[in-house]
N, C-alpha and C positions, 0 to 999 in steps of 0.2 A: 430733339425728341428721340427717345429710344424706340428703335424698330424691333417689334416682337415677332417671334416665329421660331420654327424648328432650327436646329443647328445646320441642317441641310439647306433650308431656305436662306438663312442668313449668310451662309457660305456663298451661295449663288448671288445674293443681293450685293455682296461686296464687290462683285465684278462690274456692277452698273453704277456709274457716277451719279450721285444725287443731284437733282435740279438741272441735269444736262439734257438737252434735246439733240438726238442723234440723227444723222442722215439715215435713210432706209438701209443703204449698203452697210454702214457702220453698225447699225442696230442688229442686223442679221449676223454680222461677225461676232458681236458680243454674245448674242444668244447662242451661237454655235459653241462658244467656249463653256457655256453652262449646261451643255448637253449631259443628260443622265443616261448612263449605259445600262441601266436596269430595264428601261423600256423606251419605246419610240414615242416621244410626246408630240401632241398636236400643237401647232403654232397658230395663233389667232391675231387678227387686227381688231382693236377695240376703239371705237369712234365715240366722241362726244360731239354732237352736231348742233349748229345754231338754228334750230327749228322750234316751233311751238307744238309740242306733242299732243296737246289737248285739242288741236285743230286738225280735223280730218284731212284737209287739203295739204297739210304738211308732213303727214306720215309717209314714210318711204318703205317700199317693198319691191324687191326685184331679184333677178338671178344673173349669174355670170359664170361662164365656163373658164376654169383655170387651165392655162396651157400645159401645166405639168400635173394636173389632177390634184385632189385633196389628200391623197394618201389613205383615205378612209374607204372601207368597203361599205357601200351604200345598198341597203336592202330596199328595193323598189317593187311595189305591187301596182297592178293596173286593172282598172274597172272598165271593161269594154267587151264587145262581142264580135263574132265573125272574123273577117279578115284582119281587123285591128287586133283581135286577141292573138291571132297567129304571129302577127308582126311583133307584138310585145313580147311574146314567148321567145321568138327567134332572137331578140336583142337581149335576152337574159333576165327578164323580169322574174322576180322570185315567186310571185303568185299572180295569176290572171284569172278573172272571173267577172260575173255580172251580178245579178240579184243574189246569187249564192255567196259571192264574196262580200257584198254589202251586209248580208245577214250575219256572216261570220264576224265581221268588224263590230256590228251592233251588239254582238254577244260578248264583246270584250277583247277580241284578238287584235293585238297592236304590235306584232313582231315585225315591224318595218320602219324605215326611216323617211320614206317618201311615197306618196300615192299620185298616180297619174290617172286621169279619167277622160274618156271620150265625151264630147259635148252631148251626144245622144243619151248618155247615161246620167246626166246631172240631176234629173228628177229623182232618181234613186239615191245618188250620192248626197243630195241635200238632206236626206234623212240622217246622215252621219255628223251633222254640224255639231251637235252637243258632245259627241265622242271625240271628233278629230280637232275641233276648234281649240279647246284648252291645251291640246298637245302641239299645236302649230302644224298640223298635218293636213288640214283641209286644202284640197287642190283649188287652184285659182288660175284664170287666164293671164293674170299679171305675172305670175311666176312660170308660165309655160307649162303648168301641170294639168291644165284643161285644154286639150288640143286634139284635133282629128289625126295629127301625126303622132300617135302614141309610141310607135316604135322609135322614132327619133328622140322623143323625150326621155324614154327609158335609157336609151344609149347614152345620151348626154349626162343624165343624173349618175349613171353607173361610172361614167368616164371622168367625172370631176366638176360637173355643174353644181354650184352651191346657191343657196338662197340667203339674202340679207334682208333684214327689216328692223326698223326702229322699235324701241320699247317705249314705255310710258315716261321715261326720264330723258328722252332724246339720245339715248345710247344705242349703239349697234355693235354687233359682234360678227366676225366673219372668219371662218377657217381658211388658212392660206397654205397649209401643207403640214409636213412632218419634219421634225428636227433632222431626220436622216437625209432629207433632201439636200442637194447642193446649194451653196449660197446663191448661185445664179438662178436656180429654179425658184427658190423662195422669194427673191427679189422680183422676179418676173411675175409670179403669182400675185404678189402684194400690189404691184403696180396696176395690174388688171383690175383688182378689186377696188383700189382707190379711184381709178378712173370711172368705174362703173357707179361708185357711190357719188362722185362729183357730178356725173351726167344725170343722176337721178335727183339733183337738187330741185325742190319745189319752187315754182315761180313766186309763190307767196313768202318764201323764206328771205329775210333781209339780213344784212350784215355778214360777218364772218361765218361761213358754212362749216368748215372743218375747225372746230374749236380745240380739240385735242385728239391725237391719235397715238396709240401705243401699240407695241408689238410684244407678245408674251407667250411663253410656252405654258402648257396646261398646269404645270406645278412649279412655275418659277415667277420671278418679278417681271413686271412690265417695263419695257424700255420706251421712253417718250420719244416721238419722232418730231423733227423740226418741220413744221408745216410748210415753211418756205421752200423746203427741198423736195416736196412732193409734187 
């Protein structure tokens, strides 16, 4: 079957052996060879999981802190008051507020990547469900973004804590760094993510849990990983 794509993509594709499943270390080595000097691409792990996505008790959502960070500047805002607001600001939150920030977001302002909220503010935050829900930005205790320790949550998110969650096709995507990272840093970040996903396996899920895992740069071909090596 003919593989279609740009000359640039096909040139990169030629470095990946078709139908081969690589160890994580070898996959990183291959991907580092296809690095594009024009910009620093994001590297992601893509999972296909053995779950039934139409069953709520098999949906997966969680967070994990990457030992070497994600390489992405994360814009974090925090909805809280008083001492908590001062803590969030001290940890570098891009915006801190209470009812005023809720009103601003209701008005369409969405210039942020993550939102942290103090539990005392959830009555106000719940008004944002229709705005934040479709964008995947609604805070949740499951992901540590609804917490009384807002300062710590802001610090972790800015430092490389990422969220992972399954979609309607039982797929999952998780950023594990930038192509400029060292091979060791990428491998260590990826292993932390894979362990976190495995640990999140629902008790209701039966059979093989990790059906397929690939590693891919944002503008390049995916490299299939050998499940037995993970």
